[in-house]
DRENKOLTOR-801151 format. One record per residue (C-alpha): residue number from 0; residue in three letters; chain; x, y, z. Coordinates in Angstrom, 1 decimal, decimal comma, m for minus. Layout:
# DRENKOLTOR-801151
nr;rest;kette;xx;yy;zz
NUM;ala;A;X;Y;Z
...
This chain:
# DRENKOLTOR-801151
nr;rest;kette;xx;yy;zz
0;met;A;0,0;0,0;0,0
1;leu;A;2,8;2,4;0,7
2;gly;A;4,2;1,8;m2,7
3;val;A;4,5;4,4;m5,4
4;gly;A;1,7;5,8;m7,4
5;ile;A;m0,8;3,2;m6,1
6;val;A;m3,6;3,8;m5,2
7;gly;A;m3,5;5,7;m7,9
8;ala;A;m6,3;5,4;m8,3
9;leu;A;m9,6;6,8;m8,0
10;ser;A;m11,9;4,1;m9,2
11;ala;A;m12,8;5,0;m12,8
12;cys;A;m13,7;1,9;m14,7
13;ser;A;m12,2;0,8;m18,0
14;ser;A;m11,3;m2,3;m20,0
15;ala;A;m11,2;m3,7;m23,4
16;pro;A;m14,4;m5,1;m25,0
17;ser;A;m14,0;m8,4;m26,7
18;ala;A;m15,4;m7,0;m29,9
19;ala;A;m15,7;m3,3;m30,6
20;pro;A;m19,1;m2,4;m32,0
21;pro;A;m19,6;0,4;m34,6
22;glu;A;m19,4;3,7;m32,8
23;pro;A;m21,0;5,6;m31,4
24;thr;A;m23,4;3,0;m30,0
25;ala;A;m26,0;3,4;m27,3
26;ala;A;m27,4;0,7;m25,1
27;pro;A;m31,2;0,3;m25,3
28;ser;A;m33,3;1,4;m22,4
29;leu;A;m34,4;m1,5;m20,2
30;thr;A;m37,7;0,2;m19,2
31;thr;A;m40,5;1,9;m21,1
32;ser;A;m40,2;5,1;m19,2
33;pro;A;m37,1;7,4;m19,5
34;thr;A;m36,6;7,5;m15,7
35;ala;A;m38,1;5,7;m12,7
36;ser;A;m40,1;7,8;m10,3
37;ser;A;m38,9;5,9;m7,2
38;ser;A;m35,3;5,5;m6,0
39;ser;A;m36,2;2,6;m3,8
40;ala;A;m34,1;m0,5;m4,7
41;ala;A;m36,9;m2,7;m3,5
42;arg;A;m38,9;m1,7;m6,6
43;val;A;m36,1;m2,2;m9,1
44;asp;A;m36,4;m5,2;m11,4
45;trp;A;m32,9;m6,5;m10,9
46;ala;A;m33,7;m9,6;m12,9
47;gln;A;m34,1;m7,5;m15,9
48;leu;A;m30,5;m6,2;m15,6
49;arg;A;m29,3;m9,8;m15,2
50;arg;A;m31,0;m10,9;m18,4
51;his;A;m29,4;m8,1;m20,5
52;val;A;m25,7;m8,5;m19,5
53;gln;A;m23,1;m11,1;m20,2
54;gly;A;m21,4;m10,4;m16,8
55;thr;A;m22,8;m11,1;m13,4
56;leu;A;m24,9;m9,1;m10,9
57;ala;A;m24,3;m9,8;m7,2
58;arg;A;m27,0;m8,5;m4,8
59;pro;A;m27,2;m8,6;m1,0
60;gly;A;m27,8;m12,2;0,0
61;asp;A;m26,2;m13,6;m3,2
62;pro;A;m23,3;m16,1;m2,5
63;thr;A;m20,7;m13,9;m4,2
64;tyr;A;m21,8;m10,5;m2,9
65;asp;A;m19,5;m10,3;0,2
66;thr;A;m16,5;m11,1;m2,0
67;val;A;m17,1;m8,8;m5,0
68;arg;A;m18,2;m5,8;m2,9
69;arg;A;m14,8;m5,6;m1,1
70;leu;A;m12,3;m2,8;m1,8
71;gln;A;m8,6;m3,1;m1,3
72;asn;A;m8,7;m1,1;1,9
73;pro;A;m10,4;m3,1;4,8
74;arg;A;m11,5;0,0;6,5
75;tyr;A;m14,4;0,1;3,9
76;asp;A;m15,5;m3,5;4,5
77;asp;A;m18,8;m2,3;6,0
78;gln;A;m19,9;m0,7;2,7
79;arg;A;m22,9;m2,6;1,3
80;pro;A;m23,8;m1,4;m2,2
81;leu;A;m27,2;m2,0;m3,9
82;gly;A;m25,5;m4,4;m6,2
83;val;A;m22,2;m5,1;m7,9
84;leu;A;m22,4;m5,5;m11,7
85;ser;A;m19,2;m7,3;m12,8
86;val;A;m19,1;m6,4;m16,4
87;ala;A;m17,9;m8,7;m19,1
88;thr;A;m17,9;m6,3;m22,1
89;ala;A;m18,2;m2,7;m22,9
90;asp;A;m21,8;m3,3;m23,9
91;asp;A;m22,4;m4,4;m20,3
92;val;A;m21,1;m1,1;m19,1
93;ala;A;m23,5;0,8;m21,3
94;thr;A;m26,4;m1,4;m20,2
95;gly;A;m25,6;m0,8;m16,6
96;val;A;m25,4;3,0;m17,1
97;arg;A;m28,7;3,0;m18,9
98;phe;A;m30,4;0,7;m16,3
99;ala;A;m29,2;3,0;m13,5
100;gln;A;m30,6;6,0;m15,3
101;asp;A;m33,9;4,3;m16,0
102;his;A;m34,3;3,4;m12,3
103;asp;A;m32,9;6,6;m10,8
104;leu;A;m30,0;4,7;m9,2
105;pro;A;m26,6;6,3;m8,3
106;val;A;m23,6;4,4;m9,6
107;ala;A;m20,1;3,9;m8,3
108;leu;A;m17,3;3,1;m10,7
109;arg;A;m14,5;0,6;m9,9
110;ser;A;m11,4;m0,6;m11,7
111;gly;A;m9,1;m1,8;m9,0
112;gly;A;m10,8;m0,7;m5,8
113;his;A;m8,1;1,5;m4,4
114;ser;A;m10,0;4,8;m4,0
115;tyr;A;m8,5;6,5;m1,0
116;pro;A;m11,9;7,8;0,3
117;gly;A;m13,7;4,5;m0,6
118;trp;A;m15,8;6,1;m3,4
119;ser;A;m15,7;2,9;m5,5
120;gly;A;m17,4;0,9;m2,7
121;gly;A;m21,0;2,1;m3,5
122;gly;A;m22,0;2,2;0,1
123;arg;A;m22,3;5,9;0,9
124;pro;A;m24,8;6,6;m0,6
125;arg;A;m25,8;3,0;m1,6
126;ala;A;m25,3;2,6;m5,3
127;leu;A;m25,0;0,2;m8,1
128;val;A;m21,3;m0,6;m8,5
129;ile;A;m20,1;m0,9;m12,1
130;asp;A;m17,1;m3,1;m11,5
131;cys;A;m14,7;m3,2;m14,4
132;arg;A;m12,2;m5,6;m12,9
133;pro;A;m13,2;m8,4;m15,2
134;leu;A;m12,2;m6,2;m18,2
135;asp;A;m8,6;m7,2;m17,7
136;asp;A;m7,5;m8,2;m21,2
137;val;A;m4,1;m7,0;m22,3
138;arg;A;m3,1;m7,4;m25,9
139;leu;A;0,0;m6,2;m27,7
140;asp;A;0,0;m5,3;m31,4
141;gly;A;3,4;m4,2;m32,5
142;thr;A;4,4;m1,4;m30,0
143;thr;A;0,8;m0,6;m29,0
144;ala;A;m0,9;m2,3;m26,0
145;thr;A;m4,7;m2,4;m25,7
146;val;A;m5,3;m2,6;m21,9
147;gly;A;m8,6;m3,3;m20,3
148;ala;A;m9,7;m0,8;m17,6
149;gly;A;m9,7;m3,4;m14,8
150;ala;A;m6,4;m5,0;m15,6
151;ser;A;m4,2;m4,9;m12,5
152;leu;A;m0,7;m3,4;m12,8
153;ala;A;0,9;m6,8;m12,1
154;his;A;m1,0;m8,3;m15,1
155;val;A;m0,2;m5,3;m17,3
156;tyr;A;3,5;m5,5;m16,6
157;gly;A;3,5;m9,3;m17,0
158;glu;A;1,9;m9,2;m20,4
159;val;A;3,9;m6,3;m21,9
160;gly;A;7,2;m7,2;m20,1
161;arg;A;7,4;m10,8;m21,4
162;arg;A;7,3;m9,2;m24,9
163;gly;A;10,2;m6,9;m24,1
164;arg;A;8,0;m3,8;m23,8
165;ala;A;7,3;m1,5;m20,9
166;ile;A;4,6;0,9;m19,6
167;ala;A;5,4;3,5;m16,9
168;gly;A;3,1;3,2;m13,9
169;gly;A;2,8;2,6;m10,2
170;ser;A;4,2;m0,2;m8,1
171;cys;A;1,2;m1,5;m6,2
172;pro;A;0,3;m4,8;m8,0
173;thr;A;m3,4;m4,7;m7,5
174;val;A;m4,1;m1,2;m8,6
175;gly;A;m6,4;m1,0;m11,7
176;phe;A;m4,9;0,4;m14,8
177;ser;A;m7,8;2,8;m15,4
178;gly;A;m7,8;4,5;m12,0
179;leu;A;m4,0;5,0;m12,2
180;thr;A;m4,1;6,4;m15,7
181;leu;A;m7,1;8,7;m15,5
182;gly;A;m5,5;10,7;m12,7
183;gly;A;m2,2;11,0;m14,5
184;gly;A;m0,2;8,0;m13,3
185;val;A;3,1;8,3;m11,4
186;gly;A;5,6;5,6;m10,5
187;val;A;9,2;4,5;m10,8
188;leu;A;9,6;5,2;m14,5
189;thr;A;7,8;8,6;m14,5
190;arg;A;10,9;10,7;m14,9
191;ala;A;12,3;8,4;m17,7
192;leu;A;9,1;7,8;m19,7
193;gly;A;6,5;10,3;m18,5
194;leu;A;3,2;9,9;m16,8
195;thr;A;1,1;6,8;m17,6
196;cys;A;m1,5;9,0;m19,3
197;asp;A;1,1;10,5;m21,6
198;ala;A;1,5;7,2;m23,4
199;val;A;m2,3;6,8;m24,0
200;arg;A;m3,2;7,2;m27,7
201;ser;A;m7,0;6,5;m27,4
202;met;A;m9,6;5,3;m25,0
203;arg;A;m13,0;3,6;m25,3
204;val;A;m15,5;5,2;m22,9
205;val;A;m19,2;4,9;m22,1
206;thr;A;m20,5;8,4;m21,4
207;ala;A;m23,6;9,4;m19,4
208;asp;A;m25,9;9,0;m22,4
209;gly;A;m25,0;5,3;m22,7
210;thr;A;m22,9;5,9;m25,8
211;leu;A;m19,7;4,0;m26,3
212;arg;A;m17,2;6,5;m27,8
213;thr;A;m13,6;6,5;m28,9
214;ala;A;m11,7;9,5;m27,4
215;ser;A;m8,4;10,5;m29,0
216;asp;A;m6,6;13,5;m30,4
217;asp;A;m8,8;13,2;m33,5
218;lys;A;m12,1;11,9;m32,0
219;glu;A;m13,7;13,6;m29,0
220;pro;A;m10,5;15,6;m28,3
221;asp;A;m11,9;17,5;m25,3
222;leu;A;m13,0;14,3;m23,7
223;phe;A;m9,6;12,8;m24,4
224;trp;A;m7,9;15,8;m22,9
225;ala;A;m10,0;15,6;m19,7
226;leu;A;m9,5;11,9;m19,2
227;arg;A;m5,7;12,3;m19,1
228;gly;A;m5,4;13,7;m15,6
229;gly;A;m8,9;14,7;m14,6
230;gly;A;m9,4;11,6;m12,5
231;gly;A;m12,0;8,9;m12,8
232;gly;A;m15,7;8,9;m11,9
233;his;A;m16,9;12,1;m13,4
234;leu;A;m17,1;11,9;m17,2
235;gly;A;m17,8;8,3;m18,1
236;val;A;m16,7;4,7;m17,7
237;val;A;m13,5;4,0;m19,6
238;thr;A;m13,5;0,4;m20,9
239;ser;A;m10,1;0,2;m22,6
240;phe;A;m6,9;2,1;m23,5
241;asp;A;m4,6;2,0;m26,5
242;val;A;m1,1;2,7;m25,0
243;glu;A;2,2;3,2;m26,8
244;thr;A;4,8;1,0;m25,1
245;ser;A;8,5;1,6;m24,8
246;val;A;11,4;m0,8;m25,1
247;ala;A;11,7;m2,5;m21,7
248;pro;A;14,8;m1,1;m19,9
249;thr;A;17,2;m2,9;m17,6
250;leu;A;16,6;m1,3;m14,2
251;ser;A;19,3;m0,5;m11,6
252;thr;A;17,8;0,0;m8,2
253;ile;A;19,2;1,0;m4,9
254;tyr;A;17,8;1,1;m1,4
255;leu;A;19,5;3,4;1,1
256;ala;A;18,9;4,0;4,8
257;trp;A;20,2;6,6;7,3
258;pro;A;19,7;7,1;11,0
259;phe;A;16,9;9,5;11,6
260;ser;A;19,5;11,9;13,1
261;ala;A;20,6;12,5;9,5
262;ala;A;17,1;13,3;8,2
263;arg;A;17,5;17,1;8,1
264;glu;A;20,6;16,9;6,0
265;val;A;19,3;14,2;3,7
266;ile;A;15,9;15,9;3,1
267;glu;A;17,7;19,2;2,3
268;ala;A;20,1;17,6;m0,1
269;trp;A;17,5;15,3;m1,8
270;gln;A;15,0;18,0;m2,6
271;gln;A;17,7;20,1;m4,3
272;trp;A;18,9;17,1;m6,2
273;ala;A;16,2;14,6;m7,1
274;pro;A;13,7;16,7;m9,3
275;gly;A;16,6;18,0;m11,5
276;ala;A;18,6;14,8;m11,7
277;asp;A;19,2;12,9;m15,0
278;asp;A;15,8;12,1;m16,5
279;arg;A;16,6;8,4;m16,3
280;leu;A;16,9;8,6;m12,5
281;trp;A;13,8;8,5;m10,3
282;ser;A;13,8;8,4;m6,5
283;thr;A;11,5;8,5;m3,5
284;leu;A;12,3;9,6;0,0
285;lys;A;10,4;8,1;2,9
286;ala;A;10,3;9,1;6,6
287;leu;A;8,3;6,5;8,6
288;gly;A;7,5;6,0;12,2
289;gly;A;5,0;4,0;14,2
290;glu;A;5,0;0,5;15,9
291;ser;A;6,9;m1,0;13,0
292;his;A;9,9;1,4;13,7
293;arg;A;10,8;0,8;17,3
294;gly;A;13,3;3,2;18,9
295;glu;A;13,3;5,9;16,2
296;pro;A;11,7;6,6;12,8
297;thr;A;13,3;5,3;9,7
298;leu;A;14,7;7,3;6,8
299;leu;A;14,8;5,5;3,5
300;leu;A;15,5;6,2;m0,2
301;ser;A;14,6;4,1;m3,2
302;gly;A;16,2;4,9;m6,5
303;thr;A;15,6;3,6;m10,0
304;trp;A;18,0;4,1;m13,0
305;thr;A;17,3;3,2;m16,6
306;gly;A;20,7;4,1;m18,0
307;pro;A;23,8;2,0;m18,2
308;ala;A;24,4;0,2;m14,9
309;ser;A;28,0;1,3;m14,9
310;ala;A;26,9;5,0;m14,7
311;phe;A;24,5;4,6;m11,8
312;glu;A;27,0;5,3;m9,1
313;gly;A;28,1;8,5;m10,7
314;arg;A;24,5;9,8;m10,9
315;leu;A;24,0;9,1;m7,2
316;ala;A;27,0;11,2;m6,3
317;gly;A;24,9;14,4;m6,7
318;leu;A;23,2;13,3;m3,5
319;leu;A;25,6;11,1;m1,6
320;asp;A;28,5;13,6;m1,8
321;his;A;26,4;16,0;0,3
322;val;A;24,9;13,8;3,0
323;pro;A;26,2;11,4;5,8
324;ala;A;27,1;7,9;4,6
325;pro;A;24,1;5,6;4,5
326;thr;A;24,0;2,8;7,1
327;ser;A;22,4;0,4;4,7
328;arg;A;22,9;0,1;0,9
329;val;A;21,2;m2,6;m1,2
330;pro;A;21,7;m2,4;m5,0
331;his;A;20,1;m4,6;m7,7
332;thr;A;20,2;m4,8;m11,4
333;arg;A;17,2;m6,5;m13,0
334;gly;A;15,2;m6,7;m16,2
335;tyr;A;12,0;m4,6;m16,4
336;leu;A;9,6;m7,4;m15,5
337;asp;A;11,6;m8,7;m12,6
338;ala;A;12,1;m5,2;m11,2
339;met;A;8,4;m4,4;m11,3
340;arg;A;7,6;m7,7;m9,6
341;ala;A;10,2;m6,8;m6,9
342;phe;A;8,6;m3,4;m6,4
343;ala;A;5,1;m4,9;m6,1
344;gly;A;5,4;m6,7;m2,8
345;ser;A;2,5;m8,9;m1,7
346;gly;A;m0,4;m6,6;m2,5
347;ala;A;m2,0;m7,7;0,8
348;arg;A;m5,1;m5,9;2,1
349;glu;A;m4,2;m3,5;5,0
350;ala;A;m6,3;m0,8;6,6
351;phe;A;m4,8;2,7;5,9
352;ala;A;m5,5;6,4;5,8
353;ala;A;m3,8;8,7;3,4
354;thr;A;m3,8;12,2;1,8
355;ser;A;m1,4;14,2;m0,4
356;his;A;0,4;17,3;m1,4
357;val;A;2,1;18,3;m4,6
358;met;A;5,4;20,0;m3,9
359;tyr;A;6,3;23,1;m6,0
360;ala;A;9,1;24,5;m3,8
361;pro;A;11,8;23,1;m1,6
362;leu;A;11,3;23,2;2,1
363;asp;A;13,3;25,8;4,2
364;ala;A;14,7;24,9;7,6
365;ala;A;11,4;25,6;9,3
366;gly;A;9,5;23,4;6,9
367;ile;A;11,9;20,5;7,4
368;gly;A;11,6;20,9;11,1
369;asp;A;7,8;20,7;10,9
370;leu;A;8,1;17,6;8,7
371;leu;A;10,4;15,9;11,2
372;asp;A;8,2;16,8;14,2
373;arg;A;5,2;15,1;12,5
374;val;A;7,1;12,0;11,8
375;his;A;8,2;11,8;15,4
376;leu;A;4,6;12,0;16,5
377;ala;A;3,9;8,7;14,8
378;gln;A;6,1;6,9;17,4
379;asp;A;3,6;7,0;20,2
380;ser;A;0,5;7,1;18,1
381;gly;A;m0,5;3,4;18,2
382;leu;A;m0,4;3,3;14,4
383;lys;A;1,4;0,4;12,7
384;glu;A;3,3;2,7;10,3
385;ala;A;2,9;6,3;9,5
386;gly;A;4,8;9,1;7,8
387;ile;A;5,6;10,6;4,5
388;ser;A;6,7;9,6;1,1
389;ile;A;8,1;12,2;m1,4
390;asp;A;8,3;11,0;m5,0
391;ala;A;10,3;13,0;m7,5
392;leu;A;8,8;14,5;m10,6
393;gly;A;10,6;16,4;m13,3
394;gly;A;12,3;14,6;m16,2
395;arg;A;9,9;13,6;m19,0
396;val;A;6,9;14,9;m17,0
397;arg;A;7,9;18,3;m18,2
398;asp;A;7,9;17,4;m21,9
399;leu;A;4,3;18,6;m21,9
400;gln;A;2,9;21,9;m20,7
401;pro;A;0,4;22,1;m17,7
402;gly;A;m2,5;22,7;m20,1
403;asp;A;m1,7;20,0;m22,6
404;thr;A;m3,5;17,4;m20,6
405;ala;A;m5,8;17,7;m17,5
406;phe;A;m2,8;16,8;m15,3
407;val;A;m1,7;20,3;m14,3
408;his;A;1,3;19,6;m12,1
409;arg;A;3,9;19,4;m14,8
410;glu;A;6,2;21,9;m13,2
411;ala;A;6,0;20,5;m9,7
412;leu;A;9,1;19,0;m8,0
413;ala;A;7,4;16,0;m6,4
414;thr;A;4,2;14,3;m5,3
415;val;A;3,8;13,7;m1,6
416;gln;A;1,8;11,0;0,2
417;tyr;A;1,0;11,1;3,9
418;thr;A;0,0;7,6;5,0
419;ala;A;m0,9;5,7;8,1
420;thr;A;m1,6;2,0;8,5
421;phe;A;m3,5;0,8;11,5
422;pro;A;m4,6;m2,3;13,3
423;pro;A;m8,2;m3,5;13,0
424;gly;A;m10,6;m1,0;14,5
425;ser;A;m11,4;2,7;14,1
426;ala;A;m9,7;4,8;11,5
427;arg;A;m10,0;7,9;13,6
428;asp;A;m6,4;8,1;14,8
429;ala;A;m5,0;7,3;11,4
430;asp;A;m7,2;10,0;9,7
431;ala;A;m6,2;12,5;12,4
432;tyr;A;m2,5;11,8;11,8
433;val;A;m2,5;12,2;8,0
434;his;A;m4,7;15,3;8,0
435;gly;A;m2,7;16,8;10,9
436;phe;A;0,5;16,2;8,9
437;arg;A;m0,9;17,8;5,8
438;asp;A;m2,2;20,8;7,8
439;ala;A;1,3;21,3;9,3
440;met;A;2,8;21,4;5,8
441;leu;A;0,2;23,8;4,3
442;pro;A;2,3;26,9;5,1
443;his;A;5,2;25,4;3,2
444;trp;A;3,6;23,6;0,2
445;gly;A;0,2;25,4;m0,2
446;asp;A;m2,9;23,4;m1,0
447;his;A;m1,8;21,5;m4,2
448;ala;A;m2,8;17,9;m4,2
449;tyr;A;m2,9;14,8;m6,5
450;val;A;m6,4;13,7;m7,6
451;asn;A;m5,4;10,0;m7,5
452;tyr;A;m4,7;10,4;m3,8
453;ala;A;m8,1;12,0;m3,2
454;asp;A;m9,0;13,5;0,1
455;arg;A;m12,7;14,3;0,9
456;thr;A;m11,6;17,0;3,4
457;ile;A;m9,9;19,2;0,9
458;thr;A;m12,5;22,0;0,3
459;asp;A;m11,1;23,8;m2,7
460;tyr;A;m10,3;20,6;m4,4
461;arg;A;m10,7;22,0;m7,9
462;ala;A;m7,8;24,3;m7,4
463;ala;A;m5,8;21,8;m5,5
464;tyr;A;m6,1;19,0;m8,0
465;phe;A;m6,5;20,8;m11,3
466;gly;A;m5,3;24,5;m10,9
467;asp;A;m5,9;26,4;m14,1
468;asn;A;m7,3;23,4;m15,8
469;ala;A;m10,4;23,3;m13,6
470;asp;A;m12,6;25,6;m15,7
471;arg;A;m12,0;23,6;m18,9
472;leu;A;m12,8;20,4;m17,1
473;gly;A;m16,0;22,0;m16,0
474;arg;A;m16,9;22,8;m19,6
475;val;A;m16,2;19,2;m20,7
476;arg;A;m18,4;17,9;m17,9
477;thr;A;m21,2;20,1;m19,1
478;thr;A;m20,8;18,7;m22,6
479;tyr;A;m20,7;15,0;m21,7
480;asp;A;m22,7;14,8;m18,5
481;pro;A;m25,0;17,8;m18,5
482;glu;A;m27,4;16,2;m16,0
483;his;A;m24,6;15,2;m13,6
484;phe;A;m25,5;11,5;m13,7
485;phe;A;m22,1;10,6;m12,3
486;thr;A;m22,3;11,8;m8,7
487;gln;A;m18,8;10,9;m7,3
488;pro;A;m17,8;13,6;m4,9
489;gln;A;m15,3;16,3;m5,8
490;gly;A;m16,6;16,7;m9,4
491;phe;A;m15,9;19,5;m11,7
């Protein structure tokens, strides 16, 4: 869970249909009236939906319901949606959208189930979940991969990696490709290859009118622009992506650790070095405390280099020449697929709270002091592990301008995650910790945040997530969802 670019993922659905119908196509209405007058699920003819889809519908009391309703974060295990439609095709998605409209039902969209605030759970308010996880096909034609919206990152990397190709993305293996990509997509190859959304050439998406469209630079260009960085859940249900892959690189990685007494020097040096380092070098700096770090918090760096292995040491000198010697140093050189598997970890479910910042300026001495104070607070918090991860941007992210896609943070130095894992029970202390950490850093980093690490407590979220792109996103929303059928919070 604490991996890079994870949870990427707001839960926008998307995946590849088995056969693309002529476009645009609209699913037929399943009722004789345009909308149902009652929102009561008890009066909905759920059997009608079952008859018209190839996938499966799980309702409360069905044998599979308690399995398919789960999100990746156990803190949301109490969410009980009206039903979970596990779609088998893009037509199923369109049918589900039309059925929900005909019966005046809210919908929740899911690709991997990693939504930080639990919005893909369909429990608050109770909704029909359109679950795109079965849309997990990954096909490679030359250098272009067609990726289903629900394909997990582990599956995507496995399919393209065994063909000698690569896609830049996050490290959490169970994240859905759609959620990651629609918010931008950051990870260990971001600086070398760009954001995940930068490699997308087209998408198939079911919009609020039940129409299956292709969005690209040439077709529905405003929709295509908005879906690359605007986050999922607001404009439609993406079913598949066509993505330009890259030659799979050999990755040199290194894991470094310092005593926490060196944190002030390391943070100062890292923030001056990492965002402007060679494009082929990505790194994340983590300061973590809690019960997993007895005695004192831990300071860690993970670095990834896609250039010649012999040159890696020289590129690290820009940092290591200016900080105390690490107490631990673990290097590896692996092929792309083996490296991504190593980053992935177990993907086990663990309860967590999280929020974010986007860093546009280095911290001064006071800012570093506030950061260190907050990490120290984790030691006696009762939390399993809590702290901060700072992931370098720069590099190929800056190949595009802030307005070229909906992802506005092209000029930022780093994305920041505040995270807290906790034992079974209430999330109150974990939420208080991550929000308190973010509040403490507001004077230093402002209110910028990353939409894939959504936080329901951010009030001016349009400015925080989208900056100057917010108004254009609003216009696209008016065009493609004028009645605001998609009701996920923090819309535009």
